[in-house]
C-alpha positions as semicolon CSV with decimal commas, in nm:
position;residue;x (nm);y (nm);z (nm)
1;M;0,639;7,028;12,526
2;A;0,314;7,224;12,524
3;T;0,303;7,555;12,344
4;I;0,310;7,852;12,579
5;P;0,084;8,146;12,491
6;S;0,280;8,453;12,397
7;H;0,194;8,809;12,492
8;N;0,035;8,852;12,151
9;N;-0,188;8,549;12,215
10;L;-0,290;8,691;12,550
11;L;-0,388;9,012;12,380
12;T;-0,600;8,798;12,149
13;I;-0,780;8,655;12,451
14;N;-0,918;8,997;12,535
15;H;-1,001;9,068;12,169
16;K;-1,014;9,410;12,011
17;N;-1,299;9,529;12,230
18;S;-1,071;9,502;12,533
19;I;-0,885;9,810;12,418
20;T;-1,189;10,021;12,492
21;G;-1,262;9,834;12,812
22;H;-1,571;9,653;12,672
23;H;-1,600;9,290;12,585
24;S;-1,849;9,015;12,649
25;S;-1,782;8,693;12,830
26;S;-1,888;8,504;12,518
27;S;-1,609;8,653;12,310
28;L;-1,367;8,581;12,593
29;N;-1,484;8,218;12,606
30;T;-1,434;8,176;12,233
31;N;-1,080;8,308;12,228
32;F;-0,988;8,122;12,547
33;S;-1,064;7,791;12,382
34;E;-0,836;7,862;12,089
35;I;-0,521;7,885;12,297
36;N;-0,291;7,586;12,331
37;F;-0,250;7,586;12,708
38;P;-0,028;7,335;12,892
39;A;-0,166;6,981;12,916
40;K;-0,250;7,001;13,290
41;F;-0,462;7,310;13,234
42;R;-0,644;7,149;12,939
43;V;-0,727;6,841;13,144
44;A;-0,854;7,056;13,430
45;T;-1,064;7,260;13,191
46;R;-1,220;6,950;13,036
47;A;-1,301;6,821;13,384
48;L;-1,468;7,146;13,476
49;S;-1,670;7,149;13,155
50;R;-1,792;6,792;13,224
51;T;-1,892;6,852;13,585
52;D;-2,004;7,209;13,600
53;E;-2,019;7,449;13,306
54;S;-2,060;7,741;13,544
55;S;-1,723;7,663;13,709
56;L;-1,537;7,757;13,391
57;S;-1,739;8,076;13,366
58;A;-1,644;8,153;13,724
59;V;-1,277;8,109;13,642
60;I;-1,313;8,340;13,343
61;S;-1,500;8,599;13,549
62;R;-1,227;8,595;13,813
63;L;-0,961;8,646;13,547
64;E;-1,164;8,935;13,408
65;R;-1,187;9,099;13,751
66;E;-0,812;9,063;13,792
67;R;-0,761;9,226;13,455
68;R;-0,970;9,525;13,552
69;E;-0,774;9,567;13,872
70;R;-0,447;9,601;13,687
71;Q;-0,313;9,927;13,550
72;G;-0,376;9,858;13,183
73;L;-0,416;9,601;12,911
74;I;-0,046;9,554;12,842
75;D;0,044;9,516;13,210
76;E;-0,232;9,255;13,248
77;A;-0,114;9,059;12,947
78;E;0,241;9,050;13,076
79;G;0,131;8,947;13,426
80;V;-0,095;8,661;13,318
81;G;0,148;8,557;13,045
82;E;0,432;8,503;13,288
83;R;0,225;8,245;13,477
84;W;0,236;8,020;13,170
85;M;0,593;8,091;13,062
86;T;0,861;7,829;13,112
87;A;1,191;7,921;13,271
88;E;1,344;7,918;12,922
89;D;1,076;8,157;12,789
90;I;1,139;8,397;13,075
91;R;1,514;8,374;13,020
92;R;1,477;8,459;12,651
93;R;1,242;8,747;12,726
94;D;1,477;8,893;12,985
95;K;1,773;8,841;12,752
96;K;1,593;9,028;12,473
97;T;1,507;9,314;12,707
98;E;1,868;9,337;12,824
99;E;1,996;9,332;12,466
100;E;1,759;9,612;12,366
101;R;1,878;9,817;12,663
102;R;2,242;9,759;12,563
103;L;2,168;9,845;12,200
104;R;2,025;10,180;12,303
105;D;2,350;10,257;12,486
106;T;2,600;10,109;12,237
107;W;2,437;10,140;11,894
108;R;2,723;10,347;11,750
109;K;2,971;10,066;11,821
110;I;2,727;9,810;11,680
111;Q;2,706;10,025;11,365
112;G;3,084;10,010;11,329
113;E;3,213;10,325;11,498
114;D;3,529;10,133;11,600
115;D;3,523;9,893;11,302
116;W;3,366;9,628;11,527
117;A;3,687;9,582;11,727
118;G;3,633;9,312;11,991
119;L;3,275;9,242;11,879
120;I;3,327;8,967;11,620
121;D;3,552;8,718;11,801
122;P;3,406;8,637;12,044
123;M;3,072;8,728;11,893
124;D;2,888;9,008;12,067
125;P;2,523;8,901;12,117
126;I;2,391;9,249;12,031
127;L;2,585;9,258;11,706
128;R;2,463;8,907;11,621
129;S;2,104;9,011;11,683
130;E;2,139;9,321;11,464
131;L;2,308;9,128;11,183
132;I;2,020;8,880;11,182
133;R;1,765;9,162;11,190
134;Y;1,912;9,348;10,893
135;G;1,967;9,017;10,714
136;E;1,596;8,948;10,752
137;M;1,525;9,288;10,597
138;A;1,731;9,180;10,296
139;Q;1,561;8,839;10,295
140;A;1,226;9,019;10,279
141;C;1,321;9,134;9,928
142;Y;1,327;8,770;9,817
143;D;1,014;8,672;10,007
144;A;0,816;8,957;9,851
145;F;0,953;8,922;9,497
146;D;0,736;8,774;9,222
147;F;0,976;8,559;9,020
148;D;0,709;8,347;8,846
149;P;0,734;8,404;8,467
150;A;0,371;8,289;8,435
151;S;0,263;8,595;8,631
152;K;0,196;8,918;8,446
153;Y;0,348;9,092;8,748
154;C;0,672;8,893;8,736
155;G;0,953;9,117;8,859
156;T;0,744;9,319;9,107
157;S;0,682;9,307;9,479
158;R;0,383;9,091;9,563
159;F;0,284;9,328;9,841
160;S;0,189;9,692;9,871
161;R;0,452;9,926;10,010
162;L;0,229;10,034;10,300
163;E;0,154;9,672;10,394
164;F;0,497;9,529;10,317
165;F;0,621;9,415;10,658
166;D;0,279;9,307;10,785
167;S;0,223;9,098;10,471
168;L;0,549;8,914;10,541
169;G;0,463;8,849;10,904
170;M;0,720;9,104;11,026
171;I;0,462;9,289;11,231
172;D;0,713;9,390;11,498
173;S;0,972;9,530;11,258
174;G;0,909;9,885;11,375
175;Y;0,975;10,018;11,022
176;E;0,756;10,159;10,748
177;V;0,855;10,141;10,383
178;A;0,894;10,494;10,251
179;R;0,978;10,408;9,890
180;Y;1,014;10,113;9,657
181;L;1,322;10,096;9,435
182;Y;1,317;9,988;9,069
183;A;1,587;9,942;8,809
184;T;1,595;9,884;8,434
185;S;1,721;9,566;8,270
186;N;1,906;9,743;7,988
187;I;2,238;9,635;8,137
188;N;2,506;9,373;8,087
189;L;2,367;9,145;8,360
190;P;2,071;8,987;8,175
191;N;2,038;8,683;8,400
192;F;1,978;8,906;8,700
193;F;1,630;9,015;8,586
194;S;1,303;8,822;8,585
195;K;1,052;8,879;8,304
196;S;0,697;8,770;8,239
197;R;0,607;8,546;7,947
198;W;0,296;8,756;7,885
199;S;0,287;8,999;7,595
200;K;0,115;9,264;7,806
201;V;0,291;9,308;8,138
202;W;0,345;9,579;8,396
203;S;0,687;9,661;8,248
204;K;0,917;9,500;7,993
205;N;1,234;9,668;8,117
206;A;1,207;9,712;8,494
207;N;1,236;9,501;8,807
208;W;1,161;9,579;9,170
209;M;1,495;9,603;9,349
210;G;1,420;9,674;9,713
211;Y;1,304;9,953;9,939
212;V;1,387;10,243;10,167
213;A;1,230;10,221;10,513
214;V;1,240;10,434;10,827
215;S;1,190;10,329;11,188
216;D;0,902;10,472;11,386
217;D;0,918;10,678;11,704
218;E;0,850;10,394;11,949
219;T;1,110;10,162;11,796
220;S;1,363;10,443;11,777
221;R;1,325;10,528;12,143
222;N;1,280;10,188;12,302
223;R;1,486;9,953;12,090
224;L;1,734;10,120;11,856
225;G;1,845;10,425;12,051
226;R;1,811;10,636;11,735
227;R;1,594;10,669;11,427
228;D;1,718;10,449;11,145
229;I;1,686;10,483;10,768
230;A;1,725;10,130;10,631
231;I;1,788;10,056;10,264
232;A;1,752;9,695;10,147
233;W;1,860;9,570;9,803
234;R;1,742;9,253;9,636
235;G;1,996;9,002;9,512
236;T;1,958;8,761;9,224
237;V;1,666;8,520;9,221
238;T;1,824;8,295;8,963
239;K;2,096;8,066;9,093
240;L;2,443;8,195;9,015
241;E;2,423;8,250;8,641
242;W;2,483;8,622;8,683
243;I;2,844;8,557;8,780
244;A;2,905;8,445;8,421
245;D;2,767;8,780;8,306
246;L;3,028;8,978;8,497
247;K;3,259;9,137;8,245
248;D;3,523;9,158;8,517
249;Y;3,591;9,505;8,389
250;L;3,651;9,802;8,618
251;K;3,508;10,137;8,516
252;P;3,566;10,484;8,669
253;V;3,277;10,579;8,897
254;S;3,276;10,926;8,742
255;G;3,217;10,766;8,401
256;N;2,847;10,729;8,488
257;N;2,816;11,088;8,615
258;I;2,859;10,990;8,981
259;R;3,038;11,253;9,181
260;C;3,393;11,149;9,263
261;P;3,705;11,363;9,316
262;D;3,940;11,080;9,215
263;P;3,918;10,939;8,859
264;A;4,115;10,634;8,978
265;V;3,815;10,516;9,185
266;K;3,666;10,232;8,983
267;V;3,392;9,969;9,022
268;E;3,266;9,673;8,819
269;S;3,089;9,805;8,510
270;G;2,777;9,587;8,539
271;F;2,709;9,697;8,896
272;L;2,754;10,059;8,796
273;D;2,518;10,030;8,499
274;L;2,252;9,858;8,708
275;Y;2,271;10,141;8,959
276;T;2,262;10,432;8,711
277;D;2,070;10,321;8,400
278;K;1,716;10,441;8,332
279;D;1,440;10,394;8,076
280;K;1,236;10,709;8,014
281;T;0,963;10,506;7,838
282;C;0,888;10,313;8,159
283;K;0,725;10,494;8,450
284;F;0,895;10,259;8,697
285;A;1,245;10,310;8,554
286;K;1,199;10,666;8,436
287;F;1,443;10,757;8,710
288;S;1,748;10,543;8,779
289;A;1,781;10,342;9,098
290;R;2,044;10,595;9,195
291;E;1,810;10,891;9,150
292;Q;1,534;10,714;9,340
293;I;1,749;10,633;9,639
294;L;1,936;10,965;9,666
295;T;1,619;11,175;9,649
296;E;1,445;10,959;9,908
297;V;1,739;10,968;10,150
298;K;1,760;11,344;10,104
299;R;1,389;11,379;10,182
300;L;1,407;11,163;10,495
301;V;1,721;11,334;10,626
302;E;1,549;11,672;10,586
303;I;1,257;11,541;10,793
304;Y;1,446;11,354;11,066
305;G;1,806;11,477;11,055
306;D;1,769;11,745;11,320
307;E;1,525;11,578;11,560
308;D;1,590;11,695;11,913
309;D;1,498;11,367;12,082
310;S;1,672;11,120;11,853
311;D;1,991;11,059;11,658
312;L;1,975;10,930;11,302
313;S;2,158;10,649;11,122
314;I;2,163;10,518;10,765
315;T;2,201;10,140;10,728
316;V;2,230;9,978;10,385
317;T;2,194;9,603;10,348
318;G;2,183;9,347;10,069
319;H;2,261;8,990;9,978
320;S;2,456;8,863;9,678
321;L;2,447;9,116;9,395
322;G;2,231;9,328;9,624
323;G;2,538;9,358;9,846
324;A;2,721;9,525;9,557
325;L;2,435;9,772;9,517
326;A;2,445;9,837;9,891
327;M;2,815;9,929;9,863
328;L;2,757;10,160;9,567
329;S;2,458;10,338;9,717
330;A;2,629;10,388;10,056
331;Y;2,935;10,531;9,881
332;D;2,713;10,761;9,674
333;I;2,514;10,883;9,977
334;A;2,835;10,976;10,159
335;E;3,006;11,125;9,852
336;M;2,702;11,345;9,785
337;G;2,704;11,460;10,148
338;L;2,351;11,336;10,213
339;N;2,459;11,203;10,552
340;R;2,475;11,555;10,693
341;S;2,177;11,731;10,844
342;K;2,095;12,096;10,787
343;N;2,271;12,175;11,113
344;G;2,586;11,998;10,995
345;K;2,545;11,687;11,210
346;V;2,719;11,386;11,053
347;I;2,490;11,083;11,017
348;P;2,675;10,748;11,034
349;V;2,645;10,530;10,723
350;T;2,684;10,154;10,771
351;V;2,682;9,875;10,512
352;L;2,594;9,518;10,613
353;T;2,623;9,268;10,328
354;Y;2,569;8,893;10,309
355;G;2,754;8,689;10,049
356;G;2,839;9,001;9,852
357;P;3,096;9,012;9,570
358;R;3,391;9,246;9,535
359;V;3,277;9,578;9,393
360;G;3,574;9,800;9,312
361;N;3,946;9,853;9,317
362;V;4,182;9,958;9,597
363;R;4,107;10,325;9,542
364;F;3,734;10,255;9,585
365;K;3,814;10,090;9,919
366;D;4,032;10,385;10,022
367;R;3,766;10,638;9,927
368;M;3,498;10,453;10,125
369;E;3,724;10,471;10,431
370;E;3,796;10,842;10,371
371;L;3,422;10,909;10,364
372;G;3,375;10,722;10,693
373;V;3,144;10,454;10,553
374;K;3,159;10,144;10,775
375;V;3,130;9,803;10,608
376;L;3,081;9,458;10,761
377;R;3,060;9,162;10,522
378;V;2,910;8,830;10,633
379;V;3,026;8,538;10,418
380;N;3,015;8,159;10,408
381;V;3,369;8,035;10,351
382;H;3,239;7,786;10,092
383;D;3,054;8,052;9,891
384;V;3,210;8,143;9,553
385;V;3,038;8,483;9,516
386;P;3,257;8,673;9,770
387;K;3,557;8,544;9,576
388;S;3,434;8,715;9,258
389;P;3,530;8,920;9,064
390;G;3,907;8,952;9,096
391;L;3,988;8,586;9,135
392;F;4,361;8,641;9,080
393;L;4,432;9,002;9,173
394;N;4,269;9,095;9,501
395;E;4,333;9,205;9,861
396;S;4,491;8,869;9,949
397;R;4,792;8,941;9,728
398;P;5,104;9,121;9,857
399;H;5,056;9,494;9,897
400;A;5,348;9,574;9,663
401;L;5,194;9,363;9,386
402;M;4,856;9,530;9,433
403;K;5,012;9,875;9,406
404;I;5,171;9,778;9,077
405;A;4,851;9,620;8,944
406;E;4,596;9,867;9,080
407;G;4,556;10,033;8,742
408;L;4,458;9,709;8,568
409;P;4,087;9,667;8,483
410;W;4,055;9,336;8,672
411;C;4,229;9,418;9,004
412;Y;3,965;9,415;9,281
413;C;3,963;9,469;9,656
414;H;3,707;9,395;9,927
415;V;3,598;9,680;10,154
416;G;3,564;9,677;10,534
417;E;3,560;9,397;10,787
418;E;3,469;9,034;10,721
419;L;3,281;8,788;10,940
420;T;3,355;8,440;10,807
421;L;3,113;8,156;10,876
422;D;3,131;7,786;10,783
423;H;2,816;7,585;10,719
424;Q;3,004;7,265;10,801
425;N;3,007;7,376;11,166
426;S;2,628;7,353;11,192
427;P;2,487;7,015;11,297
428;F;2,164;7,107;11,114
429;L;2,311;7,152;10,766
430;K;2,435;6,909;10,505
431;P;2,815;6,925;10,491
432;S;2,839;6,906;10,112
433;V;2,616;7,118;9,892
434;D;2,625;7,295;9,557
435;F;2,751;7,649;9,517
436;S;2,407;7,811;9,511
437;T;2,307;7,647;9,842
438;A;2,625;7,768;10,012
439;H;2,520;8,115;9,896
440;N;2,173;8,093;10,057
441;L;2,086;8,391;10,277
442;E;1,859;8,205;10,520
443;A;2,145;7,962;10,580
444;M;2,378;8,253;10,661
445;L;2,128;8,387;10,915
446;H;2,111;8,039;11,070
447;L;2,492;8,030;11,089
448;L;2,495;8,374;11,251
449;D;2,253;8,252;11,516
450;G;2,488;7,970;11,614
451;Y;2,820;8,153;11,580
452;H;2,999;8,249;11,902
453;G;3,355;8,294;11,779
454;K;3,630;8,105;11,600
455;G;3,668;7,755;11,741
456;E;3,358;7,790;11,959
457;R;3,085;7,526;11,959
458;F;2,784;7,597;11,734
459;V;2,487;7,674;11,961
460;L;2,171;7,851;11,846
461;S;2,133;8,158;12,063
462;S;1,796;8,313;11,981
463;G;1,574;8,015;11,910
464;R;1,540;8,123;11,547
465;D;1,366;7,841;11,363
466;H;1,613;7,631;11,165
467;A;1,328;7,527;10,931
468;L;1,365;7,866;10,761
469;V;1,682;7,738;10,597
470;N;1,478;7,509;10,370
471;K;1,236;7,782;10,277
472;A;1,391;7,804;9,930
473;S;1,662;7,538;9,941
474;D;1,741;7,176;10,027
475;F;2,012;7,240;10,285
476;L;1,886;7,082;10,609
477;K;1,980;6,726;10,698
478;E;1,718;6,466;10,609
479;H;1,653;6,343;10,964
480;L;1,515;6,686;11,058
481;Q;1,218;6,607;10,829
482;I;1,185;6,961;10,695
483;P;1,064;6,953;10,332
484;P;1,293;7,132;10,086
485;F;1,166;7,445;9,911
486;W;0,862;7,448;10,138
487;R;0,764;7,811;10,098
488;Q;0,485;7,841;9,840
489;D;0,276;8,140;9,735
490;A;-0,093;8,082;9,787
491;N;-0,257;7,993;9,453
492;K;0,027;8,167;9,268
493;G;-0,146;8,502;9,309
494;M;-0,481;8,388;9,171
495;V;-0,793;8,516;9,350
496;R;-1,165;8,463;9,293
497;N;-1,354;8,770;9,176
498;S;-1,717;8,865;9,244
499;E;-1,831;8,646;8,955
500;G;-1,656;8,343;9,098
501;R;-1,380;8,338;8,836
502;W;-1,015;8,295;8,923
503;I;-0,802;8,588;8,805
504;Q;-0,470;8,756;8,876
505;A;-0,559;9,042;9,107
506;E;-0,447;9,393;9,023
507;R;-0,134;9,460;9,221
508;L;0,048;9,778;9,126
509;R;-0,053;10,091;9,310
510;S;0,060;10,444;9,237
511;E;0,180;10,501;9,593
512;D;0,429;10,217;9,550
513;H;0,640;10,395;9,289
514;H;0,522;10,754;9,252
515;S;0,713;11,031;9,427
516;P;0,568;11,373;9,339
517;D;0,863;11,569;9,476
518;I;1,141;11,371;9,307
519;H;1,196;11,645;9,045
520;H;1,240;11,900;9,323
521;H;1,504;11,691;9,502
522;L;1,680;11,604;9,175
523;S;1,709;11,974;9,098
524;Q;1,852;12,047;9,443
525;L;2,103;11,765;9,403
526;R;2,180;11,885;9,051
527;L;2,105;11,539;8,921
528;D;1,870;11,666;8,653
529;H;2,186;11,756;8,459
530;P;2,512;11,563;8,419
531;L;2,768;11,648;8,687
């Protein structure tokens, strides 16, 4: 089937000069030839060019006159674009428009206001779309992460904060990264961190962990129905070695100076240390991940919390170990009362995790519910990570037994609702894979796209490219002819300088990690002193 030009391609036809209402026919001719029009049109065009060059110019001139007669550039692009759209393209466009309209009206339910009652089975298409969208925000942490030990910037983001989404091709995300998050490696999860082999590196003790982003005005109004603060945490880039590093030992949340009224609320010690540790000798980990995230959320809530024309939400997402950090940070935000505006308006806090482990005990679960934090966990039934820690004492055991054992240091409990997927239901995926492949985030997003409810046939709903599954894995069936591990960084970060030599370009910028008002917000939160 021929490729149909999208609205973005049609905007390309008119080039940048079209925005001001000025462009030459030569530039229009050049861009017109680059578009992959349907076969019939290409044949007709070649015939015109053979018989009469001026005929093609006449066609272009007529299209230009029609453009000028329309109300504006966007209206013109949509009008011409629809002529070349198939019935399926139009159906998908209309479906997306309808879903965005519904999201504006029902976003509180999609964010878990009613614990997703009636939305998971059968699967609500708006919820599916949002789960994929936030999953892609978590996936962006992997796609941007430099995990090459031969790089002197190993452990950082490959892209600038201000160019983050554009660099990843997510130009329509509607979000801007407000802050990057870093953490120190002085913890009991050594296999979680990536380090450079170089003697002189950007940092010996820190890794980039994710980001805090905020949606813009247009996205908030037209798509989301509110302004959204999104927090995305990176998971592990090694396979599953970090599971062996779990001490399986519960520790009181208050033991790391996190505010908590109940000393019986406990979480896994490694997760807690990763969230709260700092290294004052490193400018990237001078403040803990906890301090970075709380001060940034406080700053953004002060700016947007009392907007007259928009509600505000806080959505925290993460995959794998990043899901554990998402749980901890959401709990902390709510416990510190940062989800309240100056006028006392309560801001909903939602956690969406993918393949996340258990984090704390029963009291941690209870406290999350008391604080009103909504949690939805997406898991692959064949994934071992959601079964850890707490392999023997967990929420699946009788309630009476859990009450007796809740004081033990290895008694864990999942939080919130669970959406269980099975990769063996997808006709695209290999039925038998290793544990790390079953844990793959891109595969989970593929499974979400085809999930319609328990017992329902697997049918991809959004047209999301299944080739993404093999971006960093070998999960797709061989007959699909998608190479495994196909995503490669161009030249491994090497660029040619003005002298023609290949070097590793300078990457770190002060705006990516420096927050001049962090001391002010720490003081207001009383985090500059132990609680």
